[in-house]
N, C-alpha and C positions, 0 to 999 in steps of 0.2 A: 629383826636384825639379820642381815645377810653376811655370810662369811665365805671366803674363797674355798675352792675345792681342796680336798686333801690329796696327799701323795704328790706325784710329779707335777700335777697341774698347779699346786700351790706355789711352786717355785717359778711359775711363768709370769707372775705379776711384776710389772715394772717397779723399779726402785722408787720408793716414796709413796706407793699406794698403801692405804690403810689395811690393817689385818681384817677389819670388819667395818660395816657401815650400820649405823643406827638411825633409822628414818622410817616413817610410815610407808614410804615408797620403796624401801629396800626389803626384799623378801625372797624366799626360795620356794621351790615346789613343795617342799616338806611343810613350810610355813602355811602355804595355801591349803594343802591337803588336811592339815590339822587345825585350820582356823575354826574357832567355835561360833563365829558369826559371819558365814559367807553371804548372808542376805544383804550385807552392807555394799556388796559389789555385784550382786546377782539379781536379775529380774527374770522371773519365770512368767512368761506371758500366759494369760488365761484365755479361754475360748472367745470372750468378748473382744479382748485385745487383738487376738489373731484375726478375728473377723474384720476388725477395723483396719488392720494392716492389709488384708486381702482386698478390701473395698478400695483403699487408697491405691493399691497396685493396679486393680482393674481400671480405675479412673485414669491413672497415668498411662496405661497401655492404650487407652482410647484417644489420648492426645497425640498431636503431631509436632515433633520437634525436628529441626534440621540436624542431620548427623554431622557433627563437627569433629574432625580428626586433627588434633594439634601435634601430637607426638606419638611415638611408638607405644606410649603408655596406654593408649585407649584402644589398642588393636583388638583385644578380646571383646570389649564392649561394642566396638564398631562391628565386629563380625556378627554379633547378636542383633545388630540393628538399633543399638541404643546410643543416645547422645547423653553422655554423663552430665553435662552442664544442665540438662533438662530436669534432672531429679533434684528437687529441693523441697523445703517445707511448704512452699506455695503449690507445687504440683503434686505433692504427696501428703495430703492433709490427714493429720492424726489429731482430731480435736480433743480426744480424751487422753490417749496414750502419749501424745507429744509432750505435754507438761511433765509427765512422770519421767520421760526420757531425758528431758532438759535438767531435771533435778538430779537424776542418777549420773548425768554427765559430770557433775561436780566431783565425783569420785576420781575422775581422771586427773584433775589438777589439785584437788584439795585432799585426796585420800590415797588409796593404794596405788593408783596409777593405771588401772585397767578396770574394765567392767565386763560382765558376762550376761548375755541375754539368751535365755533358753525358752524352749517351748515351740519353736518353729520347726516343723518336720520338713527339711529341705527335700526329702525324697518325693514329696507330694507335688513339687513344682518343677517346671522346666529350668534349664540353665538361665535363660533370659529372665524368667520371673524371679529366680533366686537373686540375680544381680539387682533387679529393681527393688526387691524387698530389702536387700542389704543397703543399697544406696539411700532408699527412702528412710529407713530407720536411722541410719548414720547421719542423715541431714539434721536430725534433732540433737545429735550428740556433739557435732562439730560443724562449723560453717564451711571450713575449707577442708579439702581432702589432701593429704600429704603424699609425698612420694614413698613408695615401698622399697624401691631398689634403684640401682645406678642407671637404669633405663627410663626412669620416670614413671614406672607402673604404679597405678593407684589401686588396682584391683587385679588379683591373680587367682587362678584356680589353685587350691592347695588341698592336700588330703586332710581328712579330719585328724585333729591332734588330741581330741578329747571325746568323751562319750557325747552323744547327741541329746541326752535327756535335759 
């Protein structure tokens, strides 16, 4: 159950908004931090799975795709020499991990509304490789990539907001 903030922020809700929401997709940071079963939305990759992801990445990097720039959204990826449309389940084959990712993806629509994948040490890879890893893994979670902001960005560099474990 999620409830509005206390103090002055509680008074900023528009008239008619509920005092609280009861739903499996309504949660607060405290709810997540105190969750007794985080494994329902967390996948910690083991060494075999990381090796599978790295192999898929190397294979993709060896392929040649035309660089397609459609919007300002792909500027970062284009600067890295990537064609976002080229990263898919077909070009980033995860024969074992792929099915597990597809199953976990149901958490997005049928569960808590997010999922967490851990175990990839991003400091081991270049920016380009990190983008490919992200796009390859995410291709098993959702077929289409959505806009992240008003400029149409689908991928942006952002500082870590949680521990990397």
